[in-house]
C-alpha positions in Angstrom: 0.0 0.0 0.0 1.4 3.4 -0.9 1.5 6.3 1.5 -1.1 9.0 1.9 0.9 11.7 0.0 1.5 9.5 -3.0 -2.1 8.2 -3.1 -3.5 11.8 -2.7 -1.3 13.0 -5.6 -2.3 10.1 -7.9 -6.0 10.5 -7.2 -6.0 14.3 -7.6 -4.3 13.8 -11.0 -6.9 11.3 -12.0 -9.7 13.6 -10.9 -8.2 16.5 -12.7 -8.0 14.4 -15.9 -11.8 13.8 -15.9 -13.2 15.4 -19.0 -15.7 18.2 -18.0 -18.7 16.3 -19.4 -17.8 13.1 -17.5 -17.2 15.2 -14.3 -20.7 16.8 -14.7 -22.4 13.5 -15.4 -20.7 11.8 -12.4 -21.6 14.8 -10.2 -25.2 14.7 -11.3 -25.4 11.0 -10.6 -24.0 11.6 -7.1 -26.7 14.2 -6.5 -29.4 11.7 -7.7 -28.0 9.0 -5.4 -28.1 11.4 -2.5 -31.6 12.5 -3.1 -32.9 9.0 -3.5 -31.3 7.8 -0.2 -33.3 7.4 2.9 -31.0 9.8 4.8 -32.6 12.8 3.3 -36.2 11.9 4.2 -36.3 13.7 7.5 -33.4 16.0 6.9 -33.7 19.7 7.2 -30.2 21.2 7.7 -27.3 19.8 5.7 -23.6 20.8 5.9 -21.9 20.6 2.5 -19.0 22.1 0.5 -18.4 24.1 -2.6 -16.6 22.0 -5.3 -12.9 22.7 -5.5 -10.2 21.0 -7.7 -12.9 19.1 -9.6 -14.5 17.6 -6.4 -18.0 16.2 -7.1 -20.3 19.2 -7.6 -23.3 19.2 -5.3 -24.5 22.7 -6.3 -27.6 21.5 -8.1 -29.0 20.5 -4.7 -28.4 23.9 -3.1 -31.5 25.5 -4.5 -33.9 22.9 -3.0 -36.2 24.8 -0.7 -36.7 21.7 1.6 -33.2 22.1 3.0 -31.1 24.7 4.8 -27.5 24.6 3.7 -24.4 25.2 5.8 -20.9 25.7 4.5 -17.5 25.9 6.2 -15.3 28.8 6.9 -11.7 27.9 7.9 -10.8 29.8 11.1 -7.3 28.9 12.2 -7.1 25.2 12.6 -10.9 24.7 12.9 -14.0 25.3 10.8 -17.1 27.3 11.6 -20.3 26.6 9.8 -22.6 29.2 8.2 -26.0 29.3 6.5 -25.8 30.1 2.8 -28.5 30.3 0.2 -28.0 30.9 -3.5 -27.3 34.5 -4.2 -25.6 35.2 -0.9 -22.0 36.5 -1.2 -19.1 34.2 -1.2 -15.4 34.9 -0.3 -12.3 33.0 -1.4 -10.1 31.9 1.5 -6.4 31.4 1.7 -6.7 27.8 0.3 -8.6 29.0 -2.8 -12.0 27.6 -1.7 -15.2 29.5 -1.6 -16.8 30.2 1.7 -19.8 32.2 3.1 -19.2 35.7 4.4 -18.0 36.0 8.0 -21.2 37.7 8.9 -23.5 34.9 7.6 -25.5 33.2 10.4 -23.6 30.4 12.2 -24.9 26.8 12.6 -24.4 24.8 15.8 -24.0 21.0 15.8 -27.5 20.6 17.4 -29.1 22.2 14.4 -27.4 19.8 11.8 -29.1 16.7 10.4 -26.5 15.5 7.9 -22.9 16.3 6.8 -21.7 15.8 3.2 -17.9 15.5 3.4 -15.6 16.2 0.4 -13.0 13.5 -0.1 -10.0 12.8 -2.2 -10.6 9.1 -1.5 -12.6 6.8 0.9 -12.4 3.2 1.8 -14.9 0.5 2.5 -14.5 1.0 6.3 -15.5 4.7 5.9 -12.0 6.3 6.3 -11.4 9.2 4.1 -8.3 10.8 2.5 -8.6 14.6 2.4 -6.1 17.3 1.5 -4.2 16.7 4.7 -5.3 19.7 6.8 -7.2 17.6 9.4 -10.2 20.0 9.6 -12.8 17.3 9.4 -11.0 14.8 11.6 -10.6 17.4 14.4 -14.3 18.3 14.0 -15.5 14.7 14.1 -13.4 14.0 17.2 -15.6 16.4 19.2 -18.5 14.6 20.9 -21.2 17.1 19.8 -20.5 16.3 16.1 -20.2 12.5 16.5 -24.0 11.7 16.5 -24.6 13.5 13.2 -24.7 11.2 10.1 -21.8 11.7 7.7 -21.6 10.9 4.0 -18.3 11.0 2.1 -18.7 12.3 -1.4 -16.2 10.8 -3.9 -16.0 9.5 -7.4 -16.2 5.7 -7.8 -12.5 5.4 -8.9 -11.5 6.8 -5.5 -13.7 4.5 -3.5 -11.0 1.9 -2.4 -10.9 -1.3 -0.4 -8.4 0.3 2.0 -6.5 3.5 2.4 -3.6 4.3 4.8 -5.0 5.6 8.2 -3.6 7.3 11.2 -4.8 7.1 14.8 -6.6 10.4 14.6 -8.6 9.5 11.5 -12.4 9.5 12.0 -14.5 7.1 9.9 -17.6 8.3 8.0 -20.9 6.4 8.1 -21.8 6.4 4.4 -20.1 6.9 1.1 -21.9 8.2 -2.0 -20.4 7.8 -5.5 -21.9 8.2 -8.9 -22.6 4.4 -8.9 -24.1 3.8 -5.5 -24.8 4.8 -1.9 -22.8 2.7 0.5 -23.1 2.0 4.2 -19.5 1.7 5.5 -18.4 -1.6 6.9 -17.4 0.1 10.2 -21.1 0.7 10.8 -22.8 -2.4 9.3 
């Protein structure tokens, strides 16, 4: 098994090589798999992300009036979550990702029903490979975030049997790809 840095590099290159039409079709299929899952039935507030570096694009979902959407702002080594609706202003942070304005209303863990997590890769046990900043692992290690269902969002080619993990890595409960919605082995 290769190390995280090498695996991340290879998968980011593969993702960047996706032709735009295939990226769009795969992203749309992920959105369809999410909306047809049982997890969204009683869901009201969802934390998500704005697509970056050709991550799966969930933006077609953001205009659905059945849901309130929250997006992260990177604050030091942590994230704060803020309500965002289409048309609200966005800023670009130091990492080059879009985020809500700092004066957008914040969201507390008790208000959240579901978290959609961007991933470079995920494995069958629910462990994810991100960009290496540790933001999500730090958040998921806090008790008030642990009861909220998590769904890793990743293209099928990056859904792997096993990825390298560290002691601080926190597994996700579900993985959604363009082909299927998976319950992770850690939780079955």
